[in-house]
PyMOL Python script that loads the backbone (N, CA, C, O; Angstrom):
from pymol import cmd

cmd.read_pdbstr("""\
ATOM      1  N   UNK A   1      19.398 -13.247 -49.195  1.00  0.00           N
ATOM      2  CA  UNK A   1      20.499 -13.722 -48.374  1.00  0.00           C
ATOM      3  C   UNK A   1      20.123 -15.064 -47.762  1.00  0.00           C
ATOM      4  O   UNK A   1      19.049 -15.197 -47.176  1.00  0.00           O
ATOM      5  N   UNK A   2      20.984 -16.047 -47.891  1.00  0.00           N
ATOM      6  CA  UNK A   2      20.699 -17.378 -47.371  1.00  0.00           C
ATOM      7  C   UNK A   2      21.074 -17.516 -45.909  1.00  0.00           C
ATOM      8  O   UNK A   2      21.682 -16.619 -45.325  1.00  0.00           O
ATOM      9  N   UNK A   3      20.713 -18.629 -45.331  1.00  0.00           N
ATOM     10  CA  UNK A   3      21.042 -18.936 -43.940  1.00  0.00           C
ATOM     11  C   UNK A   3      22.359 -19.705 -43.924  1.00  0.00           C
ATOM     12  O   UNK A   3      22.545 -20.658 -44.681  1.00  0.00           O
ATOM     13  N   UNK A   4      23.267 -19.280 -43.055  1.00  0.00           N
ATOM     14  CA  UNK A   4      24.577 -19.926 -42.973  1.00  0.00           C
ATOM     15  C   UNK A   4      24.460 -21.284 -42.293  1.00  0.00           C
ATOM     16  O   UNK A   4      23.715 -21.454 -41.327  1.00  0.00           O
ATOM     17  N   UNK A   5      25.201 -22.232 -42.812  1.00  0.00           N
ATOM     18  CA  UNK A   5      25.269 -23.551 -42.192  1.00  0.00           C
ATOM     19  C   UNK A   5      26.213 -23.449 -40.995  1.00  0.00           C
ATOM     20  O   UNK A   5      27.390 -23.147 -41.189  1.00  0.00           O
ATOM     21  N   UNK A   6      25.743 -23.689 -39.754  1.00  0.00           N
ATOM     22  CA  UNK A   6      26.602 -23.533 -38.573  1.00  0.00           C
ATOM     23  C   UNK A   6      27.873 -24.372 -38.634  1.00  0.00           C
ATOM     24  O   UNK A   6      28.877 -24.008 -38.021  1.00  0.00           O
ATOM     25  N   UNK A   7      27.849 -25.476 -39.354  1.00  0.00           N
ATOM     26  CA  UNK A   7      29.021 -26.341 -39.450  1.00  0.00           C
ATOM     27  C   UNK A   7      30.160 -25.660 -40.196  1.00  0.00           C
ATOM     28  O   UNK A   7      31.327 -25.934 -39.919  1.00  0.00           O
ATOM     29  N   UNK A   8      29.840 -24.777 -41.140  1.00  0.00           N
ATOM     30  CA  UNK A   8      30.859 -24.152 -41.978  1.00  0.00           C
ATOM     31  C   UNK A   8      31.071 -22.668 -41.694  1.00  0.00           C
ATOM     32  O   UNK A   8      31.693 -21.974 -42.498  1.00  0.00           O
ATOM     33  N   UNK A   9      30.572 -22.172 -40.575  1.00  0.00           N
ATOM     34  CA  UNK A   9      30.679 -20.745 -40.282  1.00  0.00           C
ATOM     35  C   UNK A   9      32.126 -20.307 -40.128  1.00  0.00           C
ATOM     36  O   UNK A   9      32.485 -19.224 -40.591  1.00  0.00           O
ATOM     37  N   UNK A  10      32.974 -21.118 -39.488  1.00  0.00           N
ATOM     38  CA  UNK A  10      34.337 -20.714 -39.177  1.00  0.00           C
ATOM     39  C   UNK A  10      35.392 -21.365 -40.062  1.00  0.00           C
ATOM     40  O   UNK A  10      36.580 -21.286 -39.749  1.00  0.00           O
ATOM     41  N   UNK A  11      34.999 -21.996 -41.142  1.00  0.00           N
ATOM     42  CA  UNK A  11      35.997 -22.643 -41.982  1.00  0.00           C
ATOM     43  C   UNK A  11      35.639 -22.506 -43.447  1.00  0.00           C
ATOM     44  O   UNK A  11      34.511 -22.169 -43.804  1.00  0.00           O
ATOM     45  N   UNK A  12      36.617 -22.774 -44.279  1.00  0.00           N
ATOM     46  CA  UNK A  12      36.372 -22.753 -45.720  1.00  0.00           C
ATOM     47  C   UNK A  12      35.723 -24.073 -46.119  1.00  0.00           C
ATOM     48  O   UNK A  12      35.385 -24.892 -45.264  1.00  0.00           O
ATOM     49  N   UNK A  13      35.558 -24.267 -47.390  1.00  0.00           N
ATOM     50  CA  UNK A  13      34.949 -25.500 -47.871  1.00  0.00           C
ATOM     51  C   UNK A  13      35.831 -26.711 -47.619  1.00  0.00           C
ATOM     52  O   UNK A  13      35.355 -27.846 -47.670  1.00  0.00           O
ATOM     53  N   UNK A  14      37.100 -26.486 -47.351  1.00  0.00           N
ATOM     54  CA  UNK A  14      37.994 -27.589 -47.055  1.00  0.00           C
ATOM     55  C   UNK A  14      38.696 -28.096 -48.296  1.00  0.00           C
ATOM     56  O   UNK A  14      38.550 -27.543 -49.386  1.00  0.00           O
ATOM     57  N   UNK A  15      39.448 -29.140 -48.115  1.00  0.00           N
ATOM     58  CA  UNK A  15      40.236 -29.716 -49.194  1.00  0.00           C
ATOM     59  C   UNK A  15      39.564 -30.982 -49.685  1.00  0.00           C
ATOM     60  O   UNK A  15      39.060 -31.770 -48.885  1.00  0.00           O
ATOM     61  N   UNK A  16      39.552 -31.180 -50.959  1.00  0.00           N
ATOM     62  CA  UNK A  16      39.109 -32.458 -51.509  1.00  0.00           C
ATOM     63  C   UNK A  16      40.153 -32.882 -52.526  1.00  0.00           C
ATOM     64  O   UNK A  16      40.679 -32.059 -53.275  1.00  0.00           O
ATOM     65  N   UNK A  17      40.444 -34.156 -52.544  1.00  0.00           N
ATOM     66  CA  UNK A  17      41.472 -34.648 -53.434  1.00  0.00           C
ATOM     67  C   UNK A  17      41.421 -36.151 -53.537  1.00  0.00           C
ATOM     68  O   UNK A  17      40.439 -36.776 -53.134  1.00  0.00           O
ATOM     69  N   UNK A  18      42.485 -36.740 -54.079  1.00  0.00           N
ATOM     70  CA  UNK A  18      42.490 -38.183 -54.281  1.00  0.00           C
ATOM     71  C   UNK A  18      42.524 -38.950 -52.958  1.00  0.00           C
ATOM     72  O   UNK A  18      43.140 -38.509 -51.987  1.00  0.00           O
ATOM     73  N   UNK A  19      41.861 -40.086 -52.935  1.00  0.00           N
ATOM     74  CA  UNK A  19      41.814 -40.936 -51.763  1.00  0.00           C
ATOM     75  C   UNK A  19      43.186 -41.559 -51.546  1.00  0.00           C
ATOM     76  O   UNK A  19      43.843 -41.986 -52.495  1.00  0.00           O
ATOM     77  N   UNK A  20      43.614 -41.605 -50.285  1.00  0.00           N
ATOM     78  CA  UNK A  20      44.902 -42.194 -49.935  1.00  0.00           C
ATOM     79  C   UNK A  20      44.776 -43.044 -48.693  1.00  0.00           C
ATOM     80  O   UNK A  20      43.669 -43.351 -48.250  1.00  0.00           O
ATOM     81  N   UNK A  21      45.925 -43.432 -48.122  1.00  0.00           N
ATOM     82  CA  UNK A  21      45.898 -44.302 -46.945  1.00  0.00           C
ATOM     83  C   UNK A  21      45.344 -43.615 -45.710  1.00  0.00           C
ATOM     84  O   UNK A  21      44.779 -44.277 -44.839  1.00  0.00           O
ATOM     85  N   UNK A  22      45.496 -42.284 -45.615  1.00  0.00           N
ATOM     86  CA  UNK A  22      44.964 -41.579 -44.448  1.00  0.00           C
ATOM     87  C   UNK A  22      44.024 -40.443 -44.855  1.00  0.00           C
ATOM     88  O   UNK A  22      43.807 -39.507 -44.086  1.00  0.00           O
ATOM     89  N   UNK A  23      43.470 -40.527 -46.060  1.00  0.00           N
ATOM     90  CA  UNK A  23      42.556 -39.488 -46.549  1.00  0.00           C
ATOM     91  C   UNK A  23      41.445 -40.158 -47.343  1.00  0.00           C
ATOM     92  O   UNK A  23      41.710 -40.914 -48.277  1.00  0.00           O
ATOM     93  N   UNK A  24      40.192 -39.877 -46.967  1.00  0.00           N
ATOM     94  CA  UNK A  24      39.067 -40.527 -47.639  1.00  0.00           C
ATOM     95  C   UNK A  24      38.476 -39.698 -48.775  1.00  0.00           C
ATOM     96  O   UNK A  24      37.413 -40.034 -49.297  1.00  0.00           O
ATOM     97  N   UNK A  25      39.152 -38.623 -49.161  1.00  0.00           N
ATOM     98  CA  UNK A  25      38.650 -37.751 -50.221  1.00  0.00           C
ATOM     99  C   UNK A  25      38.216 -36.406 -49.688  1.00  0.00           C
ATOM    100  O   UNK A  25      38.282 -35.407 -50.404  1.00  0.00           O
ATOM    101  N   UNK A  26      37.768 -36.362 -48.431  1.00  0.00           N
ATOM    102  CA  UNK A  26      37.352 -35.092 -47.816  1.00  0.00           C
ATOM    103  C   UNK A  26      37.936 -34.889 -46.421  1.00  0.00           C
ATOM    104  O   UNK A  26      38.093 -33.747 -45.989  1.00  0.00           O
ATOM    105  N   UNK A  27      38.262 -35.971 -45.701  1.00  0.00           N
ATOM    106  CA  UNK A  27      38.777 -35.846 -44.337  1.00  0.00           C
ATOM    107  C   UNK A  27      40.049 -36.663 -44.157  1.00  0.00           C
ATOM    108  O   UNK A  27      40.175 -37.773 -44.674  1.00  0.00           O
ATOM    109  N   UNK A  28      40.997 -36.082 -43.407  1.00  0.00           N
ATOM    110  CA  UNK A  28      42.211 -36.795 -43.035  1.00  0.00           C
ATOM    111  C   UNK A  28      41.971 -37.515 -41.706  1.00  0.00           C
ATOM    112  O   UNK A  28      41.173 -37.059 -40.887  1.00  0.00           O
ATOM    113  N   UNK A  29      42.659 -38.636 -41.493  1.00  0.00           N
ATOM    114  CA  UNK A  29      42.561 -39.374 -40.241  1.00  0.00           C
ATOM    115  C   UNK A  29      43.898 -40.047 -39.953  1.00  0.00           C
ATOM    116  O   UNK A  29      44.682 -40.304 -40.866  1.00  0.00           O
ATOM    117  N   UNK A  30      44.150 -40.331 -38.674  1.00  0.00           N
ATOM    118  CA  UNK A  30      45.378 -41.012 -38.276  1.00  0.00           C
ATOM    119  C   UNK A  30      45.350 -42.442 -38.796  1.00  0.00           C
ATOM    120  O   UNK A  30      44.316 -43.108 -38.750  1.00  0.00           O
ATOM    121  N   UNK A  31      46.487 -42.908 -39.289  1.00  0.00           N
ATOM    122  CA  UNK A  31      46.556 -44.274 -39.787  1.00  0.00           C
ATOM    123  C   UNK A  31      46.529 -45.279 -38.638  1.00  0.00           C
ATOM    124  O   UNK A  31      45.985 -46.374 -38.783  1.00  0.00           O
ATOM    125  N   UNK A  32      47.105 -44.917 -37.513  1.00  0.00           N
ATOM    126  CA  UNK A  32      47.170 -45.807 -36.367  1.00  0.00           C
ATOM    127  C   UNK A  32      46.529 -45.104 -35.178  1.00  0.00           C
ATOM    128  O   UNK A  32      47.239 -44.573 -34.324  1.00  0.00           O
ATOM    129  N   UNK A  33      45.196 -45.090 -35.106  1.00  0.00           N
ATOM    130  CA  UNK A  33      44.555 -44.362 -34.006  1.00  0.00           C
ATOM    131  C   UNK A  33      44.928 -44.954 -32.651  1.00  0.00           C
ATOM    132  O   UNK A  33      44.987 -46.172 -32.480  1.00  0.00           O
ATOM    133  N   UNK A  34      45.176 -44.076 -31.707  1.00  0.00           N
ATOM    134  CA  UNK A  34      45.533 -44.489 -30.348  1.00  0.00           C
ATOM    135  C   UNK A  34      44.275 -44.928 -29.602  1.00  0.00           C
ATOM    136  O   UNK A  34      43.160 -44.550 -29.960  1.00  0.00           O
ATOM    137  N   UNK A  35      44.475 -45.729 -28.565  1.00  0.00           N
ATOM    138  CA  UNK A  35      43.350 -46.187 -27.751  1.00  0.00           C
ATOM    139  C   UNK A  35      42.703 -44.991 -27.064  1.00  0.00           C
ATOM    140  O   UNK A  35      43.381 -44.029 -26.700  1.00  0.00           O
ATOM    141  N   UNK A  36      41.405 -45.060 -26.892  1.00  0.00           N
ATOM    142  CA  UNK A  36      40.680 -44.002 -26.177  1.00  0.00           C
ATOM    143  C   UNK A  36      41.101 -44.025 -24.718  1.00  0.00           C
ATOM    144  O   UNK A  36      41.176 -45.084 -24.095  1.00  0.00           O
ATOM    145  N   UNK A  37      41.372 -42.851 -24.186  1.00  0.00           N
ATOM    146  CA  UNK A  37      41.781 -42.763 -22.786  1.00  0.00           C
ATOM    147  C   UNK A  37      40.809 -41.875 -22.031  1.00  0.00           C
ATOM    148  O   UNK A  37      40.135 -41.021 -22.608  1.00  0.00           O
ATOM    149  N   UNK A  38      40.755 -42.099 -20.723  1.00  0.00           N
ATOM    150  CA  UNK A  38      39.874 -41.323 -19.860  1.00  0.00           C
ATOM    151  C   UNK A  38      40.664 -40.197 -19.211  1.00  0.00           C
ATOM    152  O   UNK A  38      41.895 -40.224 -19.186  1.00  0.00           O
ATOM    153  N   UNK A  39      39.951 -39.209 -18.686  1.00  0.00           N
ATOM    154  CA  UNK A  39      40.595 -38.098 -17.998  1.00  0.00           C
ATOM    155  C   UNK A  39      41.350 -38.608 -16.766  1.00  0.00           C
ATOM    156  O   UNK A  39      42.359 -38.020 -16.378  1.00  0.00           O
ATOM    157  N   UNK A  40      40.879 -39.682 -16.156  1.00  0.00           N
ATOM    158  CA  UNK A  40      41.574 -40.238 -14.994  1.00  0.00           C
ATOM    159  C   UNK A  40      42.962 -40.754 -15.384  1.00  0.00           C
ATOM    160  O   UNK A  40      43.877 -40.729 -14.561  1.00  0.00           O
ATOM    161  N   UNK A  41      43.134 -41.226 -16.637  1.00  0.00           N
ATOM    162  CA  UNK A  41      44.448 -41.665 -17.110  1.00  0.00           C
ATOM    163  C   UNK A  41      45.425 -40.485 -17.143  1.00  0.00           C
ATOM    164  O   UNK A  41      46.606 -40.644 -16.837  1.00  0.00           O
ATOM    165  N   UNK A  42      44.931 -39.318 -17.511  1.00  0.00           N
ATOM    166  CA  UNK A  42      45.770 -38.124 -17.528  1.00  0.00           C
ATOM    167  C   UNK A  42      46.236 -37.784 -16.112  1.00  0.00           C
ATOM    168  O   UNK A  42      47.417 -37.512 -15.894  1.00  0.00           O
ATOM    169  N   UNK A  43      45.317 -37.800 -15.159  1.00  0.00           N
ATOM    170  CA  UNK A  43      45.679 -37.474 -13.780  1.00  0.00           C
ATOM    171  C   UNK A  43      46.679 -38.482 -13.216  1.00  0.00           C
ATOM    172  O   UNK A  43      47.589 -38.103 -12.479  1.00  0.00           O
ATOM    173  N   UNK A  44      46.517 -39.772 -13.559  1.00  0.00           N
ATOM    174  CA  UNK A  44      47.473 -40.797 -13.126  1.00  0.00           C
ATOM    175  C   UNK A  44      48.848 -40.518 -13.715  1.00  0.00           C
ATOM    176  O   UNK A  44      49.854 -40.601 -13.010  1.00  0.00           O
ATOM    177  N   UNK A  45      48.897 -40.192 -14.983  1.00  0.00           N
ATOM    178  CA  UNK A  45      50.169 -39.922 -15.653  1.00  0.00           C
ATOM    179  C   UNK A  45      50.866 -38.707 -15.024  1.00  0.00           C
ATOM    180  O   UNK A  45      52.065 -38.754 -14.750  1.00  0.00           O
ATOM    181  N   UNK A  46      50.117 -37.621 -14.796  1.00  0.00           N
ATOM    182  CA  UNK A  46      50.697 -36.404 -14.220  1.00  0.00           C
ATOM    183  C   UNK A  46      51.225 -36.671 -12.812  1.00  0.00           C
ATOM    184  O   UNK A  46      52.299 -36.187 -12.454  1.00  0.00           O
ATOM    185  N   UNK A  47      50.491 -37.426 -12.020  1.00  0.00           N
ATOM    186  CA  UNK A  47      50.921 -37.643 -10.635  1.00  0.00           C
ATOM    187  C   UNK A  47      52.033 -38.682 -10.510  1.00  0.00           C
ATOM    188  O   UNK A  47      52.739 -38.687  -9.502  1.00  0.00           O
ATOM    189  N   UNK A  48      52.214 -39.556 -11.487  1.00  0.00           N
ATOM    190  CA  UNK A  48      53.211 -40.622 -11.387  1.00  0.00           C
ATOM    191  C   UNK A  48      54.456 -40.411 -12.248  1.00  0.00           C
ATOM    192  O   UNK A  48      55.411 -41.179 -12.139  1.00  0.00           O
ATOM    193  N   UNK A  49      54.464 -39.405 -13.084  1.00  0.00           N
ATOM    194  CA  UNK A  49      55.590 -39.246 -14.003  1.00  0.00           C
ATOM    195  C   UNK A  49      56.794 -38.625 -13.304  1.00  0.00           C
ATOM    196  O   UNK A  49      56.666 -37.960 -12.276  1.00  0.00           O
ATOM    197  N   UNK A  50      57.961 -38.857 -13.885  1.00  0.00           N
ATOM    198  CA  UNK A  50      59.190 -38.235 -13.409  1.00  0.00           C
ATOM    199  C   UNK A  50      59.634 -37.255 -14.484  1.00  0.00           C
ATOM    200  O   UNK A  50      60.119 -37.672 -15.536  1.00  0.00           O
ATOM    201  N   UNK A  51      59.477 -35.958 -14.237  1.00  0.00           N
ATOM    202  CA  UNK A  51      59.846 -34.987 -15.264  1.00  0.00           C
ATOM    203  C   UNK A  51      61.350 -35.028 -15.552  1.00  0.00           C
ATOM    204  O   UNK A  51      62.145 -35.280 -14.647  1.00  0.00           O
ATOM    205  N   UNK A  52      61.740 -34.783 -16.800  1.00  0.00           N
ATOM    206  CA  UNK A  52      63.169 -34.779 -17.131  1.00  0.00           C
ATOM    207  C   UNK A  52      63.873 -33.585 -16.492  1.00  0.00           C
ATOM    208  O   UNK A  52      63.246 -32.569 -16.194  1.00  0.00           O
ATOM    209  N   UNK A  53      65.175 -33.717 -16.288  1.00  0.00           N
ATOM    210  CA  UNK A  53      65.955 -32.611 -15.731  1.00  0.00           C
ATOM    211  C   UNK A  53      66.151 -31.540 -16.805  1.00  0.00           C
ATOM    212  O   UNK A  53      66.317 -31.848 -17.985  1.00  0.00           O
ATOM    213  N   UNK A  54      66.128 -30.283 -16.374  1.00  0.00           N
ATOM    214  CA  UNK A  54      66.359 -29.172 -17.298  1.00  0.00           C
ATOM    215  C   UNK A  54      67.839 -29.089 -17.624  1.00  0.00           C
ATOM    216  O   UNK A  54      68.691 -29.293 -16.759  1.00  0.00           O
ATOM    217  N   UNK A  55      68.128 -28.793 -18.860  1.00  0.00           N
ATOM    218  CA  UNK A  55      69.518 -28.598 -19.269  1.00  0.00           C
ATOM    219  C   UNK A  55      69.979 -27.230 -18.781  1.00  0.00           C
ATOM    220  O   UNK A  55      69.183 -26.297 -18.672  1.00  0.00           O
ATOM    221  N   UNK A  56      71.285 -27.120 -18.485  1.00  0.00           N
ATOM    222  CA  UNK A  56      71.836 -25.815 -18.130  1.00  0.00           C
ATOM    223  C   UNK A  56      71.904 -24.972 -19.395  1.00  0.00           C
ATOM    224  O   UNK A  56      72.563 -25.339 -20.368  1.00  0.00           O
ATOM    225  N   UNK A  57      71.217 -23.847 -19.365  1.00  0.00           N
ATOM    226  CA  UNK A  57      71.189 -22.971 -20.526  1.00  0.00           C
ATOM    227  C   UNK A  57      72.262 -21.903 -20.410  1.00  0.00           C
ATOM    228  O   UNK A  57      72.594 -21.456 -19.312  1.00  0.00           O
ATOM    229  N   UNK A  58      72.794 -21.506 -21.537  1.00  0.00           N
ATOM    230  CA  UNK A  58      73.770 -20.427 -21.547  1.00  0.00           C
ATOM    231  C   UNK A  58      73.039 -19.111 -21.307  1.00  0.00           C
ATOM    232  O   UNK A  58      71.899 -18.937 -21.736  1.00  0.00           O
ATOM    233  N   UNK A  59      73.694 -18.202 -20.627  1.00  0.00           N
ATOM    234  CA  UNK A  59      73.067 -16.909 -20.382  1.00  0.00           C
ATOM    235  C   UNK A  59      73.038 -16.096 -21.673  1.00  0.00           C
ATOM    236  O   UNK A  59      73.940 -16.195 -22.505  1.00  0.00           O
ATOM    237  N   UNK A  60      72.008 -15.309 -21.823  1.00  0.00           N
ATOM    238  CA  UNK A  60      71.858 -14.466 -23.011  1.00  0.00           C
ATOM    239  C   UNK A  60      72.715 -13.219 -22.889  1.00  0.00           C
ATOM    240  O   UNK A  60      72.889 -12.662 -21.805  1.00  0.00           O
ATOM    241  N   UNK A  61      73.233 -12.807 -24.000  1.00  0.00           N
ATOM    242  CA  UNK A  61      73.997 -11.564 -24.044  1.00  0.00           C
ATOM    243  C   UNK A  61      73.066 -10.506 -24.632  1.00  0.00           C
ATOM    244  O   UNK A  61      72.595 -10.632 -25.763  1.00  0.00           O
ATOM    245  N   UNK A  62      72.814  -9.475 -23.854  1.00  0.00           N
ATOM    246  CA  UNK A  62      71.913  -8.427 -24.308  1.00  0.00           C
ATOM    247  C   UNK A  62      72.676  -7.395 -25.112  1.00  0.00           C
ATOM    248  O   UNK A  62      73.844  -7.114 -24.843  1.00  0.00           O
ATOM    249  N   UNK A  63      72.003  -6.838 -26.096  1.00  0.00           N
ATOM    250  CA  UNK A  63      72.592  -5.776 -26.893  1.00  0.00           C
ATOM    251  C   UNK A  63      72.507  -4.451 -26.170  1.00  0.00           C
ATOM    252  O   UNK A  63      72.040  -4.389 -25.033  1.00  0.00           O
ATOM    253  N   UNK A  64      72.954  -3.393 -26.817  1.00  0.00           N
ATOM    254  CA  UNK A  64      72.911  -2.072 -26.189  1.00  0.00           C
ATOM    255  C   UNK A  64      71.476  -1.601 -25.972  1.00  0.00           C
ATOM    256  O   UNK A  64      70.573  -1.979 -26.718  1.00  0.00           O
ATOM    257  N   UNK A  65      71.274  -0.789 -24.964  1.00  0.00           N
ATOM    258  CA  UNK A  65      69.949  -0.223 -24.695  1.00  0.00           C
ATOM    259  C   UNK A  65      69.551   0.727 -25.822  1.00  0.00           C
ATOM    260  O   UNK A  65      70.421   1.315 -26.465  1.00  0.00           O
ATOM    261  N   UNK A  66      68.248   0.886 -26.069  1.00  0.00           N
ATOM    262  CA  UNK A  66      67.808   1.836 -27.091  1.00  0.00           C
ATOM    263  C   UNK A  66      68.236   3.260 -26.739  1.00  0.00           C
ATOM    264  O   UNK A  66      68.373   3.612 -25.568  1.00  0.00           O
ATOM    265  N   UNK A  67      68.438   4.051 -27.755  1.00  0.00           N
ATOM    266  CA  UNK A  67      68.858   5.446 -27.551  1.00  0.00           C
ATOM    267  C   UNK A  67      67.755   6.232 -26.856  1.00  0.00           C
ATOM    268  O   UNK A  67      66.567   5.990 -27.071  1.00  0.00           O
ATOM    269  N   UNK A  68      68.176   7.185 -26.012  1.00  0.00           N
ATOM    270  CA  UNK A  68      67.221   8.044 -25.318  1.00  0.00           C
ATOM    271  C   UNK A  68      66.541   8.977 -26.318  1.00  0.00           C
ATOM    272  O   UNK A  68      65.332   9.196 -26.248  1.00  0.00           O
ATOM    273  N   UNK A  69      67.316   9.519 -27.239  1.00  0.00           N
ATOM    274  CA  UNK A  69      66.736  10.397 -28.267  1.00  0.00           C
ATOM    275  C   UNK A  69      67.444  10.122 -29.598  1.00  0.00           C
ATOM    276  O   UNK A  69      68.574   9.634 -29.630  1.00  0.00           O
ATOM    277  N   UNK A  70      66.765  10.443 -30.673  1.00  0.00           N
ATOM    278  CA  UNK A  70      67.268  10.204 -32.022  1.00  0.00           C
ATOM    279  C   UNK A  70      67.399  11.548 -32.732  1.00  0.00           C
ATOM    280  O   UNK A  70      66.550  12.427 -32.583  1.00  0.00           O
ATOM    281  N   UNK A  71      68.468  11.693 -33.501  1.00  0.00           N
ATOM    282  CA  UNK A  71      68.658  12.936 -34.254  1.00  0.00           C
ATOM    283  C   UNK A  71      67.511  13.124 -35.244  1.00  0.00           C
ATOM    284  O   UNK A  71      67.006  12.141 -35.788  1.00  0.00           O
ATOM    285  N   UNK A  72      67.092  14.359 -35.488  1.00  0.00           N
ATOM    286  CA  UNK A  72      66.032  14.613 -36.459  1.00  0.00           C
ATOM    287  C   UNK A  72      66.400  14.033 -37.835  1.00  0.00           C
ATOM    288  O   UNK A  72      67.536  14.167 -38.291  1.00  0.00           O
ATOM    289  N   UNK A  73      65.435  13.399 -38.477  1.00  0.00           N
ATOM    290  CA  UNK A  73      65.644  12.826 -39.798  1.00  0.00           C
ATOM    291  C   UNK A  73      66.260  11.437 -39.778  1.00  0.00           C
ATOM    292  O   UNK A  73      66.453  10.842 -40.838  1.00  0.00           O
ATOM    293  N   UNK A  74      66.574  10.901 -38.601  1.00  0.00           N
ATOM    294  CA  UNK A  74      67.181   9.561 -38.490  1.00  0.00           C
ATOM    295  C   UNK A  74      66.130   8.559 -38.033  1.00  0.00           C
ATOM    296  O   UNK A  74      65.118   8.934 -37.440  1.00  0.00           O
ATOM    297  N   UNK A  75      66.372   7.291 -38.310  1.00  0.00           N
ATOM    298  CA  UNK A  75      65.495   6.212 -37.890  1.00  0.00           C
ATOM    299  C   UNK A  75      66.368   5.098 -37.319  1.00  0.00           C
ATOM    300  O   UNK A  75      67.384   4.731 -37.910  1.00  0.00           O
ATOM    301  N   UNK A  76      65.965   4.565 -36.172  1.00  0.00           N
ATOM    302  CA  UNK A  76      66.693   3.452 -35.548  1.00  0.00           C
ATOM    303  C   UNK A  76      65.688   2.350 -35.266  1.00  0.00           C
ATOM    304  O   UNK A  76      64.657   2.590 -34.638  1.00  0.00           O
ATOM    305  N   UNK A  77      65.987   1.129 -35.732  1.00  0.00           N
ATOM    306  CA  UNK A  77      65.135  -0.036 -35.462  1.00  0.00           C
ATOM    307  C   UNK A  77      65.918  -1.001 -34.592  1.00  0.00           C
ATOM    308  O   UNK A  77      67.017  -1.421 -34.953  1.00  0.00           O
ATOM    309  N   UNK A  78      65.353  -1.351 -33.444  1.00  0.00           N
ATOM    310  CA  UNK A  78      65.998  -2.286 -32.519  1.00  0.00           C
ATOM    311  C   UNK A  78      65.155  -3.545 -32.418  1.00  0.00           C
ATOM    312  O   UNK A  78      63.940  -3.470 -32.237  1.00  0.00           O
ATOM    313  N   UNK A  79      65.803  -4.712 -32.536  1.00  0.00           N
ATOM    314  CA  UNK A  79      65.119  -5.992 -32.404  1.00  0.00           C
ATOM    315  C   UNK A  79      64.734  -6.203 -30.945  1.00  0.00           C
ATOM    316  O   UNK A  79      65.574  -6.078 -30.054  1.00  0.00           O
ATOM    317  N   UNK A  80      63.474  -6.521 -30.702  1.00  0.00           N
ATOM    318  CA  UNK A  80      62.986  -6.758 -29.336  1.00  0.00           C
ATOM    319  C   UNK A  80      62.893  -8.252 -29.074  1.00  0.00           C
ATOM    320  O   UNK A  80      63.427  -8.736 -28.076  1.00  0.00           O
ATOM    321  N   UNK A  81      62.240  -8.972 -29.929  1.00  0.00           N
ATOM    322  CA  UNK A  81      62.115 -10.418 -29.751  1.00  0.00           C
ATOM    323  C   UNK A  81      61.132 -11.010 -30.744  1.00  0.00           C
ATOM    324  O   UNK A  81      60.126 -10.385 -31.082  1.00  0.00           O
ATOM    325  N   UNK A  82      61.422 -12.210 -31.207  1.00  0.00           N
ATOM    326  CA  UNK A  82      60.641 -12.970 -32.165  1.00  0.00           C
ATOM    327  C   UNK A  82      60.315 -12.145 -33.409  1.00  0.00           C
ATOM    328  O   UNK A  82      61.071 -12.182 -34.380  1.00  0.00           O
ATOM    329  N   UNK A  83      59.222 -11.413 -33.402  1.00  0.00           N
ATOM    330  CA  UNK A  83      58.849 -10.606 -34.567  1.00  0.00           C
ATOM    331  C   UNK A  83      58.533  -9.182 -34.146  1.00  0.00           C
ATOM    332  O   UNK A  83      57.692  -8.526 -34.761  1.00  0.00           O
ATOM    333  N   UNK A  84      59.198  -8.695 -33.104  1.00  0.00           N
ATOM    334  CA  UNK A  84      58.933  -7.357 -32.577  1.00  0.00           C
ATOM    335  C   UNK A  84      60.155  -6.457 -32.714  1.00  0.00           C
ATOM    336  O   UNK A  84      61.284  -6.871 -32.448  1.00  0.00           O
ATOM    337  N   UNK A  85      59.914  -5.250 -33.124  1.00  0.00           N
ATOM    338  CA  UNK A  85      60.968  -4.257 -33.269  1.00  0.00           C
ATOM    339  C   UNK A  85      60.532  -2.966 -32.617  1.00  0.00           C
ATOM    340  O   UNK A  85      59.349  -2.628 -32.627  1.00  0.00           O
ATOM    341  N   UNK A  86      61.485  -2.239 -32.047  1.00  0.00           N
ATOM    342  CA  UNK A  86      61.266  -0.889 -31.546  1.00  0.00           C
ATOM    343  C   UNK A  86      61.761   0.040 -32.635  1.00  0.00           C
ATOM    344  O   UNK A  86      62.943   0.013 -32.977  1.00  0.00           O
ATOM    345  N   UNK A  87      60.881   0.862 -33.186  1.00  0.00           N
ATOM    346  CA  UNK A  87      61.263   1.797 -34.239  1.00  0.00           C
ATOM    347  C   UNK A  87      61.220   3.206 -33.661  1.00  0.00           C
ATOM    348  O   UNK A  87      60.177   3.693 -33.226  1.00  0.00           O
ATOM    349  N   UNK A  88      62.389   3.844 -33.672  1.00  0.00           N
ATOM    350  CA  UNK A  88      62.490   5.202 -33.119  1.00  0.00           C
ATOM    351  C   UNK A  88      62.792   6.161 -34.255  1.00  0.00           C
ATOM    352  O   UNK A  88      63.656   5.903 -35.093  1.00  0.00           O
ATOM    353  N   UNK A  89      62.050   7.296 -34.270  1.00  0.00           N
ATOM    354  CA  UNK A  89      62.294   8.331 -35.291  1.00  0.00           C
ATOM    355  C   UNK A  89      62.569   9.649 -34.643  1.00  0.00           C
ATOM    356  O   UNK A  89      62.798  10.642 -35.334  1.00  0.00           O
TER     357      UNK A  89
END
""", "prot")
cmd.dss("prot")
cmd.show_as("cartoon", "prot")
cmd.util.cbc("prot")
cmd.orient("prot")
């Protein structure tokens, strides 16, 4: 058993391909790198910025509540949110 290279412990071998304007064959890079900024620049920006106003959002319409009990042999799936479902049997 060999010794793992710490640089590659959490990643695959990566992508290699043809050289382009923002790819040197093994690594991608920004074409127009931004100027280096200090942490003090962040604090100045946070303390001096004017946050945008929130838009008035429409109220959500909720569906019916889940059933208290389900008939034997039946299955009910209710959407909860994003990728979550309540499955009752």
